MARTORPA-781397 format. One record per residue (C-alpha): x, y, z; residue number from 0. Coordinates in nm, 3 decimals. Example, Ala and Ser with C-alpha at 12.3 -4.5 7.8 and 13.67 -1.06 7.14 Angstrom:
REM MARTORPA-781397
SITE         X         Y         Z   pos
SITE     1.230    -0.450     0.780     0
SITE     1.367    -0.106     0.714     1
This chain:
REM MARTORPA-781397
SITE         X         Y         Z   pos
SITE    -1.401     1.267     0.737     0
SITE    -1.530     1.275     0.376     1
SITE    -1.622     0.962     0.186     2
SITE    -1.706     0.869    -0.172     3
SITE    -1.911     0.578    -0.303     4
SITE    -1.724     0.436    -0.601     5
SITE    -1.710     0.094    -0.767     6
SITE    -1.965    -0.044    -0.522     7
SITE    -1.776     0.062    -0.208     8
SITE    -1.777     0.364     0.023     9
SITE    -1.420     0.488     0.066    10
SITE    -1.311     0.722     0.343    11
SITE    -1.049     0.969     0.224    12
SITE    -0.856     1.277     0.335    13
SITE    -0.677     1.564     0.165    14
SITE    -0.368     1.729     0.317    15
SITE    -0.176     2.025     0.180    16
SITE    -0.242     2.319    -0.047    17
SITE    -0.490     2.272    -0.330    18
SITE    -0.258     2.448    -0.575    19
SITE     0.017     2.186    -0.546    20
SITE     0.043     1.872    -0.764    21
SITE    -0.133     1.564    -0.630    22
SITE     0.036     1.268    -0.459    23
SITE    -0.190     0.969    -0.389    24
SITE    -0.095     0.730    -0.107    25
SITE    -0.233     0.375    -0.099    26
SITE    -0.220     0.162     0.216    27
SITE    -0.121    -0.196     0.282    28
SITE    -0.351    -0.477     0.382    29
SITE    -0.421    -0.437     0.758    30
SITE    -0.346    -0.064     0.775    31
SITE    -0.537     0.258     0.715    32
SITE    -0.433     0.613     0.635    33
SITE    -0.274     0.654     0.979    34
SITE     0.031     0.465     0.850    35
SITE     0.132     0.774     0.648    36
SITE     0.088     1.029     0.926    37
SITE     0.460     1.075     1.011    38
SITE     0.536     1.155     0.646    39
SITE     0.258     1.405     0.581    40
SITE     0.456     1.718     0.689    41
SITE     0.738     1.634     0.447    42
SITE     0.507     1.532     0.162    43
SITE     0.283     1.840     0.190    44
SITE     0.579     2.072     0.146    45
SITE     0.570     1.970    -0.221    46
SITE     0.233     1.801    -0.287    47
SITE    -0.135     1.801    -0.213    48
SITE    -0.167     1.457    -0.059    49
SITE    -0.466     1.227    -0.096    50
SITE    -0.499     0.936     0.145    51
SITE    -0.783     0.685     0.142    52
SITE    -0.884     0.368     0.324    53
SITE    -0.932     0.048     0.127    54
SITE    -1.262    -0.136     0.150    55
SITE    -1.280    -0.323     0.481    56
SITE    -1.032    -0.085     0.646    57
SITE    -1.062     0.228     0.861    58
SITE    -1.432     0.296     0.822    59
SITE    -1.459     0.224     0.450    60
SITE    -1.737    -0.017     0.363    61
SITE    -1.712    -0.393     0.319    62
SITE    -1.909    -0.520     0.019    63
SITE    -2.008    -0.884     0.057    64
SITE    -1.790    -1.166    -0.071    65
SITE    -1.430    -1.211    -0.176    66
SITE    -1.264    -0.933    -0.375    67
SITE    -1.022    -0.931    -0.665    68
SITE    -0.738    -0.690    -0.733    69
SITE    -0.961    -0.549    -1.008    70
SITE    -1.209    -0.454    -0.734    71
SITE    -0.956    -0.294    -0.501    72
SITE    -0.758    -0.111    -0.770    73
SITE    -1.086    -0.018    -0.938    74
SITE    -1.178     0.158    -0.613    75
SITE    -0.868     0.373    -0.646    76
SITE    -0.943     0.455    -1.008    77
SITE    -1.302     0.535    -0.915    78
SITE    -1.177     0.776    -0.649    79
SITE    -0.954     0.946    -0.909    80
SITE    -1.265     0.996    -1.121    81
SITE    -1.486     1.109    -0.832    82
SITE    -1.232     1.372    -0.727    83
SITE    -1.153     1.482    -1.084    84
SITE    -0.786     1.382    -1.060    85
SITE    -0.667     1.365    -1.419    86
SITE    -0.319     1.239    -1.321    87
SITE    -0.110     1.214    -1.006    88
SITE     0.205     1.085    -0.852    89
SITE     0.130     0.754    -0.678    90
SITE     0.293     0.576    -0.385    91
SITE     0.154     0.246    -0.259    92
SITE     0.285    -0.003    -0.004    93
SITE     0.219    -0.380    -0.006    94
SITE    -0.141    -0.413    -0.129    95
SITE    -0.113    -0.045    -0.223    96
SITE     0.187    -0.135    -0.438    97
SITE    -0.025    -0.400    -0.611    98
SITE    -0.284    -0.129    -0.677    99
SITE    -0.007     0.086    -0.824   100
SITE     0.108    -0.190    -1.058   101
SITE    -0.253    -0.252    -1.168   102
SITE    -0.297     0.118    -1.242   103
SITE     0.029     0.116    -1.439   104
SITE    -0.116    -0.166    -1.649   105
SITE    -0.474    -0.042    -1.688   106
SITE    -0.468     0.337    -1.640   107
SITE    -0.108     0.443    -1.703   108
SITE    -0.215     0.783    -1.837   109
SITE    -0.356     0.866    -1.492   110
SITE    -0.015     0.822    -1.328   111
SITE     0.298     1.028    -1.342   112
SITE     0.577     0.858    -1.147   113
SITE     0.494     0.539    -0.959   114
SITE     0.651     0.434    -0.629   115
SITE     0.574     0.078    -0.518   116
SITE     0.697    -0.035    -0.178   117
SITE     0.732    -0.361     0.013   118
SITE     0.519    -0.551    -0.232   119
SITE     0.501    -0.848    -0.464   120
SITE     0.368    -0.917    -0.811   121
SITE     0.276    -1.274    -0.705   122
SITE     0.254    -1.390    -0.342   123
SITE     0.298    -1.758    -0.422   124
SITE     0.113    -2.043    -0.255   125
SITE    -0.248    -1.961    -0.165   126
SITE    -0.259    -2.190     0.141   127
SITE    -0.126    -1.943     0.405   128
SITE    -0.373    -1.678     0.291   129
SITE    -0.666    -1.918     0.296   130
SITE    -0.557    -2.031     0.644   131
SITE    -0.554    -1.668     0.761   132
SITE    -0.909    -1.621     0.633   133
SITE    -1.013    -1.929     0.829   134
SITE    -0.846    -1.806     1.149   135
SITE    -1.020    -1.469     1.127   136
SITE    -1.360    -1.618     1.054   137
SITE    -1.320    -1.837     1.361   138
SITE    -1.157    -1.592     1.603   139
SITE    -1.199    -1.242     1.462   140
SITE    -0.918    -0.993     1.404   141
SITE    -0.769    -1.067     1.746   142
SITE    -0.670    -1.411     1.616   143
SITE    -0.397    -1.259     1.398   144
SITE    -0.310    -0.941     1.592   145
SITE     0.028    -1.039     1.735   146
SITE     0.137    -1.225     1.422   147
SITE     0.044    -0.917     1.221   148
SITE     0.262    -0.689     1.432   149
SITE     0.553    -0.933     1.404   150
SITE     0.513    -0.960     1.027   151
SITE     0.495    -0.584     0.974   152
SITE     0.771    -0.457     1.203   153
SITE     1.126    -0.584     1.252   154
SITE     1.230    -0.752     1.573   155
SITE     1.478    -0.471     1.638   156
SITE     1.210    -0.204     1.601   157
SITE     0.964    -0.394     1.820   158
SITE     1.228    -0.432     2.092   159
SITE     1.256    -0.051     2.117   160
SITE     0.884    -0.011     2.186   161
SITE     0.846     0.230     1.896   162
SITE     0.511     0.405     1.850   163
SITE     0.431     0.210     1.533   164
SITE     0.383    -0.111     1.736   165
SITE     0.058     0.007     1.892   166
SITE    -0.042     0.188     1.573   167
SITE    -0.021    -0.133     1.370   168
SITE    -0.212    -0.328     1.633   169
SITE    -0.483    -0.060     1.652   170
SITE    -0.523    -0.040     1.274   171
SITE    -0.552    -0.417     1.248   172
SITE    -0.815    -0.435     1.522   173
SITE    -1.012    -0.155     1.356   174
SITE    -1.051    -0.359     1.035   175
SITE    -1.386    -0.512     0.956   176
SITE    -1.324    -0.888     0.962   177
SITE    -1.537    -0.972     0.658   178
SITE    -1.398    -0.689     0.447   179
SITE    -1.045    -0.772     0.552   180
SITE    -1.094    -1.135     0.447   181
SITE    -1.224    -1.012     0.112   182
SITE    -0.902    -0.815     0.065   183
SITE    -0.690    -1.116     0.164   184
SITE    -0.855    -1.310    -0.118   185
SITE    -0.756    -1.036    -0.365   186
SITE    -0.391    -1.051    -0.257   187
SITE    -0.395    -1.432    -0.258   188
SITE    -0.529    -1.455    -0.613   189
SITE    -0.333    -1.165    -0.764   190
SITE    -0.073    -1.247    -1.030   191
SITE     0.091    -0.963    -1.222   192
SITE     0.447    -1.078    -1.292   193
SITE     0.399    -1.174    -1.656   194
SITE     0.237    -0.838    -1.735   195
SITE     0.491    -0.606    -1.573   196
SITE     0.687    -0.543    -1.891   197
SITE     0.381    -0.350    -2.016   198
SITE     0.424    -0.077    -1.753   199
SITE     0.576     0.229    -1.915   200
SITE     0.563     0.474    -1.624   201
SITE     0.878     0.576    -1.438   202
SITE     0.890     0.338    -1.141   203
SITE     1.082     0.325    -0.814   204
SITE     1.058     0.007    -0.606   205
SITE     1.135     0.033    -0.233   206
SITE     1.211    -0.279    -0.030   207
SITE     1.287    -0.349     0.336   208
SITE     1.610    -0.536     0.402   209
SITE     1.452    -0.773     0.659   210
SITE     1.098    -0.786     0.519   211
SITE     0.978    -1.146     0.549   212
SITE     0.629    -1.078     0.409   213
SITE     0.754    -0.947     0.074   214
SITE     1.129    -1.013     0.067   215
SITE     1.379    -0.811    -0.135   216
SITE     1.379    -1.094    -0.390   217
SITE     1.015    -1.009    -0.472   218
SITE     1.115    -0.649    -0.542   219
SITE     1.403    -0.766    -0.759   220
SITE     1.158    -0.962    -0.975   221
SITE     0.947    -0.648    -1.021   222
SITE     1.250    -0.435    -1.110   223
SITE     1.373    -0.695    -1.357   224
SITE     1.036    -0.701    -1.535   225
SITE     0.943    -0.329    -1.548   226
SITE     1.154    -0.141    -1.803   227
SITE     1.389     0.114    -1.642   228
SITE     1.254     0.054    -1.291   229
SITE     1.490     0.136    -1.005   230
SITE     1.532    -0.039    -0.669   231
SITE     1.609     0.111    -0.329   232
SITE     1.653    -0.116    -0.025   233
SITE     1.612     0.046     0.319   234
SITE     1.850    -0.120     0.568   235
SITE     1.716    -0.286     0.881   236
SITE     1.343    -0.245     0.820   237
SITE     1.068    -0.501     0.772   238
SITE     0.737    -0.481     0.586   239
SITE     0.610    -0.142     0.704   240
SITE     0.923     0.045     0.603   241
SITE     0.753     0.384     0.616   242
SITE     0.663     0.332     0.982   243
SITE     1.005     0.215     1.096   244
SITE     1.207     0.487     0.920   245
SITE     0.963     0.760     0.816   246
SITE     1.225     1.030     0.759   247
SITE     1.441     0.811     0.535   248
SITE     1.133     0.682     0.353   249
SITE     1.008     1.037     0.292   250
SITE     1.345     1.149     0.161   251
SITE     1.372     0.857    -0.082   252
SITE     1.021     0.913    -0.218   253
SITE     1.056     1.291    -0.249   254
SITE     1.400     1.270    -0.410   255
SITE     1.262     1.034    -0.670   256
SITE     0.946     1.230    -0.743   257
SITE     1.146     1.552    -0.774   258
SITE     1.396     1.401    -1.014   259
SITE     1.687     1.366    -0.771   260
SITE     1.743     0.996    -0.836   261
SITE     1.635     0.686    -0.647   262
SITE     1.748     0.801    -0.303   263
């Protein structure tokens, strides 16, 4: 799999689809890697050339030393745009990927066309739970948070069916580099974008999961209230990893929006 060294990090990435089609960039959540998008790739590549990449600390990308900031992680994405000569693209990011999308809307809006931000927050609130998670991982490795991670990412109803995403989420989490993952946690913990959101001028769709406890619908409502003309779509019955629980519905909502058919 190809990689690029940008912004002080080596990022693993993958292209899917025909080179003549417009570009859609997908940005993963904390804990996951590009496998989270796999069920949606056939639908997305009917219309786009899709770029997926793994954040630092995830899925074989490198883990620079120390704690990271959102400037670091979103700067990685912008560096990849530059490395691959992407002048502008559609962008869809989930959770931490949604934070990257908001950062790009604030700092590199001319590089984005439409922006889809999913299951995310512009401010995660109290830092204590995030600092506690860093401590747990440093003491017990990624296994210390594996089951809690699955429960946070997927709804109880989905987990009870034994859906394929359960093992996928667990595998992606265990494949993270512990130090790099902790660096990314620090970036999410310290990120605060709410007061800047009114500066985003791109067309924006916000997708939320009805039963998402990690980034509740109320967090998405704050984002929609602050970004001019942003639209909100809530997917019923899903938790944080909405694209994994209902990939067909998620794909339809994103494609309808990017193709000018409304917000799903």
